N, C-alpha and C positions, 0 to 999 in steps of 0.2 A: 486774227493775227495781222499786225500792221505790215505795210510793205517794207519798212525798215528791217524787219526780221527776216526778210527773204532776199537780201542783197548779196548773200554769199554765193560762191561759185557753185554751179550745178555739179552734182556728183554723177559721174558716168562710170561705166566699167573701166577698170584700171588697165592701162596698157604697159606691158613689160618691154615691148619692142622698142629698140633705140634708147633704152634707159638703163643700159648695163653699167655705166659709171656710177659711183657712189653718189656724187652730187646730183646727177640727173634722177637717179632712183629715189633719193630723198625728196627732191622737189616735185617730181612728176608722178610718183606713186604714193609715198607716204603723205606728201603735202596735199594730194587730191583725194585722200581718203578720210578717215576719222579716228576717234579714240586716241590712243597714245602714239600711234604712227604719226598722226597729224601734229600732236604736241612735240614730237621729236623734230619734225620738219620746222616747226615754229622756233624751237630751241636753237637749231642750226642757224636759222636766219638771224636770231637775236645775237648769237655769238659773233657772227660776221659783223653785225652792227656795232657791237662793243669794240671789236678790233678796229674798224674804220674810224670810230670816234676817238680813238686814243685812250679808251677807258683803262684805268689801272685794274688789271684782272688778277684775282686771287683764285687759285685752285684749292679747294678743300677736299681732303681725301680720307675717307673712312672705309671700313670693310677690308676684305683681304684682296686688294687690287694688285699689288706688286708680286705676290706669290704666283699669280696667273699670267704674269708678263706685261702688266700695264705700265711698267716703267718705260717701255718703248714709245707709246703714244705721248707720254708726258715729255720725254726727251725731245721729240719732234716739236712740240708746242713751245718748249723753252727756247730751242734754237731759232725758231721763227719769230720770237718776241710776242707770242700769244698768251704767255703766262708771266706775270710780273712778281708774284710771291706765292708761297705755298703754305698751307696749314694742314698738317697731316697727323694721323695717329702715329705713335712711335713704331708700331708693328709694320706699317707700310714702309717706313724709312729703313728699319732693320732688314726686312726681307729684300729690299732693293740692293743691298750690298752683295748678295750671294753671287750673282752672275758676273759682277766685276772681278771677283776673285776666282772665277771658274769653278764655283761650288754649286753642285747640281740641285735642282728640284725636278721632280718627275710627275708626269700625269699618272694618276692612280685610279681608284674607283671609290665612289662614295658609299658603297656597301661592303667595304673591306672589313675583315675581322680585326677590330682595333686591339684586342688582346694580343693577337699574333703580331701585329705591327709594333706594339710596345716592346714585346720581347726581342724583336729584331732591331730595336733602336730607330724606329721610323715614326715620325709624327705626321698626323693627317690634318690637312686644311681642306675639308670637304672632299674633293676628288684630286687633291694635289698632295704628294708625299715629299717629305723632307727628312733627311737622315741626321741623327744627332752628331755622330762622330765625323762624318764626311762634310757636313755643311754648317750645322748650328755652332758647334764649338770653334771651328776656324773663324767663323764670322764674329764670334765673341772677342777673339784675340785681335781681329782687325779693328774693332771698335776701340779697344783699350789702348792699343799701341800708340796712336798719335796723341791721345789725351794724357797719358802718363808722363810724357816728356815736356808738357807745357807748365811753365811757372805763371800761374794766374795772379795778376796784381789787383784785380777787382772782380766783382760778380759779372757774370755773362748771361746773355739770353740763350734760348735754345737755338736761335738762328746763328749765333756765334759758334756754338758747339758743333752744329751741323756743317758749318763752313770749314772748321778744322778737319772734321772727318772727310768731307768731300774733297778737300785739297790733298789729303793723304791718299785717297783713292786715285785721284788724278796722277799723283806722283809715283805710286808704287803698285797699284793693281794692274794685272795683265790686260784687263778689258774695261778701262774706265768709261768708255763710250756706252757701256751697257747699264750704267747707274745714273738715275736721274739726280741723285744727291751730288754726284761728281759733276755732272753737266750744269746743275744749278750753281755749284761753286765756281765753275768756269765762267758762267754768264752773270754772276753776282745776283742771283735770284735767292732771296732769303727764304729759309724753310723753318717754320715754327711748329712746335707741337704743344697742344694745350695740356697734355698729361705726360710729362717727361718720365715719370716713374712707372708708367703703365705699359711696359714693353720690355723686350730683352735688352734694349739700350739702357733703360733705367736699372734693370737687374744687374747689368755689368758694372754700372757706375758705383755700385756699393763697394766694389773692391778698393778703389782709391779712397772712398769715404771711410772704410774701415782700417785700411792698412797702409795707405800712402798719403799723398797730398790731396785733400778733398777738392772736388771740382765745384766751384762756387756758382752753381746754376741757380739763377733767380727767375722764377716764373713771372714775377710782376714786371720784369723788364719786357717780357713778351707782350703783356697787355699794353704797356706804354708804346712799344715800337710798332705794333700792328695798328694801334689807334693813330699814332703819328703819321704812318704811311697813308692811311685812309684820309686823314685830315688834309694831307698835302696834295691829294689827287684832284684833278679837275672833275673827273667822273669815276665812280667805283662800281665794280661788278664782280660776280664770282661764278665759277663753275663748281657746283657742289656735288661731289660724288658720294652718294650715300647720305649721311647726315651726321648725327651725333655731336660729340664735342667739337670737332673741327668746324662744323657748320655754325654752331652757336658762338664759337670763339671769333669767327669772322663777323657775324652779325652784331655781336655785342660792342664792336668798336663804335658804332653810332650811338648806342645808349651810354657808353662811357663818355663820349663827347657831350651828350645832352644832359644826362642825369648827374654825372660826377663833375665835369668841367664846365657845365652851364654854357655850352657852345653848340647851338643847334644847326646842323647842316642838312636836316630834313630826311636823312636816311640814305641808304644805298640806292644807286640809280637802277641797277639791274641785278638779277641773279637767275641762274638756271640750275635746277636741282634734278638729279637723276636718282630715283629712290624706289624701293618696293614698299616702304612704310606708308601708312595712311593716318590721317590726323586724329581719328577718334580714340586712339590709344593714349593720347596726351603727351607723346614724346616729341621733342623738337625735330627729330628726323622727319616726321610727317607733318609738322606744323605748316600751315598754308601761308602764302605771301600776305593774305588778308590779315592773318593773326600777327605776322611780323610787322605789318603796318600799325597795328594797335600799340606796339612798343616803340614806334618811331625808327624801326630798323630798315625799312624801305620807304622810298618816296611814293611810288605808284605800283600797286600790285599787278597792274596790267602789263608792266615791263618785267615781270618775273614769271618764269614758266617752270612748272613741275612736270616731269615725265615719269609716270609710274610704270617702271619696267626695270629689268635687271641691268645693272651698270656694266656687266661684262658684255652686254650687247650694245647698249646705247652709247657708252663712253667712246669706244673706238670709232663708231659711226659719226659721232659729233666731231671728233678730232679729225677724221679723214675729210669731212665736209669742209672745214675751214682750211685744212692743208691744201685742198685742191681748188679752193675758190678765192682765197685771200693771199695777197703778196706779203712776204715777211715784213715786219716793221722793226723799227729801231728798238733794241733792248734797253729797258729803263735802268737796269743795274741798281736796283733799290738797296741792295746790301750796302753799297758805298754811300748811299744817301740817307740811310735811316738815322744816323746821328744828327744830321742837319734837320731832319723832320722832327726829331725829339726836341731839339733845342727850340725850334719855332713853336712847338706845342707848349712847352714850359713857359716861354716868353708870353704867349697869348693868354695863358691862364693867369699869370701874374698881373696882366693888364685888364683882366675881366672883373669889373666891379661887382657883378652879381656873385661870381665865384668867391671873391675875397670876402664879401659880406656874409656869405653862407658859412664860411670856414674860419672866420677870424676868432670865434670863441673856442675853436678846437686846436688851432695851431697858429704860429707866427709865420705868415707868408711874406 
């Protein structure tokens, strides 16, 4: 073994004394140990680096995070300027609404009798209980109310839709400060969802589609807007909670630029993924940074860290680390800037000779 392989820090018995604060505990205990404790310490350090460098940071959110209260840490990150845009499953957006309207979710038990719960009108999310009549149905009405009154003149992106709902929460919900959708609307943080029909939000939107004025939601606008935001950034990075469609939707912005628009920016600069999935099953949730490099989605896999552990543990620790170690930074307010980024993206494509050459036989550009 060469000496270069033995330049790491010596591992000593870990000391808990004087490391009671989260930042100290992560650096001096997790950071001096091994396995995924050390990966989490490295992820915390990388997140701090992203913040210091002015990186445009996307939070991608999968899994059942908001039902267990993770809206709170997200709200803190938005207020401090540590998240610039969000890509989320529709379910996490929907379940974020409940607390703003004082609609309850309860701690339950993962071994409950599900037949009995169903008879009582209670739905189970592992060890969290939510009531049909007391929570879900009032939330459905809260979604529809602001959207039914809008006269849409042109197609909108999911970010536009969530902005409308977020502003409604800000104006009329008793506790808007408990909703990350509302706080994102306040700070002009755009929220996208890659599968707008795959949640209770999409289920509710069939009502105007069937019986009123259809909401002209255009998912291709999301692809354009997220790609344009990434293109307009000096540096790009993400905090990936779970994986799935939100993860791929973020990473595909680089391949959209390269493969479709013939404009190569080399991939994302950084990402941190918190997941329990592993790569051998073939799903993108567990795909490694090295695999993402083969697609041109990341520049350097060494600047991407995957922490294999439950997000309910790792995400609040990661958030608390940067909250306690980094000063707030200026909010980028990308919702207001996304049209400008889209305009620049379109202008660049029209001037790109390779792009024009590749598509001139298909369309008049």
